[in-house]
C-alpha positions, -999 to 999 in steps of 0.1 A, spaced: 87 -341 224 84 -314 203 63 -317 169 75 -297 135 41 -296 113 52 -285 76 28 -262 66 12 -257 26 42 -240 13 76 -253 21 100 -242 44 75 -228 69 73 -249 95 51 -250 129 72 -263 155 46 -272 190 74 -280 224 64 -303 243 52 -291 281 53 -314 314 26 -297 340 19 -305 374 2 -291 402 30 -260 399 20 -255 366 45 -262 328 81 -268 319 83 -266 282 121 -263 257 112 -241 235 142 -242 214 165 -269 213 192 -270 183 196 -303 177 158 -308 176 159 -283 150 191 -302 128 177 -334 134 145 -323 112 168 -303 90 164 -272 107 202 -255 109 203 -223 119 226 -193 140 201 -175 159 219 -139 162 188 -119 182 156 -118 202 133 -96 195 100 -92 218 68 -71 208 40 -58 226 6 -55 210 -19 -34 240 -50 -43 218 -66 -66 201 -73 -63 166 -31 -50 159 -17 -57 129 23 -54 119 31 -67 89 37 -80 61 77 -72 70 105 -87 53 142 -74 59 162 -79 27 201 -94 17 226 -96 32 206 -88 59 181 -114 53 162 -129 82 150 -165 86 121 -164 122 113 -179 147 75 -165 165 63 -171 192 37 -158 220 44 -157 252 13 -135 259 -20 -136 249 -27 -146 210 -25 -139 172 -29 -148 138 1 -154 121 11 -153 82 42 -162 59 36 -148 23 62 -160 -3 82 -137 -21 110 -154 -38 108 -150 -74 104 -177 -96 88 -197 -71 62 -222 -75 39 -202 -50 52 -171 -53 27 -147 -34 11 -173 -18 2 -172 18 1 -196 55 -15 -187 83 -13 -201 118 -28 -188 149 -2 -187 178 -15 -189 214 4 -188 247 -19 -214 259 -4 -235 231 32 -229 231 34 -229 196 58 -216 170 62 -205 135 94 -206 114 94 -183 92 125 -188 62 145 -160 41 123 -151 9 92 -148 30 71 -113 40 59 -113 81 34 -104 96 4 -109 125 -30 -95 139 -35 -98 169 -64 -119 185 -64 -105 221 -52 -74 241 -17 -71 257 0 -92 230 38 -102 236 60 -121 211 92 -133 213 109 -142 181 143 -150 170 160 -138 140 192 -147 122 205 -116 110 203 -81 133 179 -55 119 190 -29 96 165 -5 85 183 1 53 176 -37 44 140 -35 60 105 -37 31 69 -43 34 35 -43 12 5 -40 21 -10 -65 44 -48 -66 28 -33 -71 -3 -64 -82 -25 -46 -100 -47 -27 -121 -18 -67 -128 -4 -53 -137 36 -80 -145 54 -79 -126 83 -102 -129 116 -127 -106 112 -130 -89 148 -156 -70 138 -135 -34 139 -111 -22 119 -73 -33 126 -54 -9 146 -21 -1 122 6 19 116 15 45 88 40 26 74 20 -7 74 -14 18 59 8 28 31 26 3 22 21 -6 -13 9 -40 -26 31 -69 -33 27 -60 -73 48 -35 -66 75 -49 -47 109 -56 -60 113 -86 -45 150 -92 -35 152 -129 -28 152 -154 -54 137 -195 -52 166 -216 -57 145 -251 -65 
């Protein structure tokens, strides 16, 4: 049976599908619409994405996509491990600017549901980490946004891997959250 664990910020949910195994390996039903709907999660997924990070300590994020193509995301690791983070950027939210993080690993098969109105990012904890994620809207470059992964105002407790993280120029030069004009509004 799939377990749904609500995190400290409403809307963020860690999902751990059951695995059934024997001497050959295991089987897991990683997504079943009816199970999600029974938990109050009714999302129409329209696209699956995959990313690969060759080196441990690779950081991607913090990213979001603004309306009209804002995205819910369901993220899981199929090889390796990562520290996955979501930050509430809904104006007026009692948790605006707060973050929650979960270690996702291929070994545990756990997933993170990141709803619209949150920025998302991760740091790989193993070399050759592969991530699969479902999204509820297609990618639209015109709607993409980002802010700095290590913004001191956020206080994200990223793992200390004893080395500098590997970043894209875009992520290294992203603005601070204080400079963001969030396109999201909390609807209480």
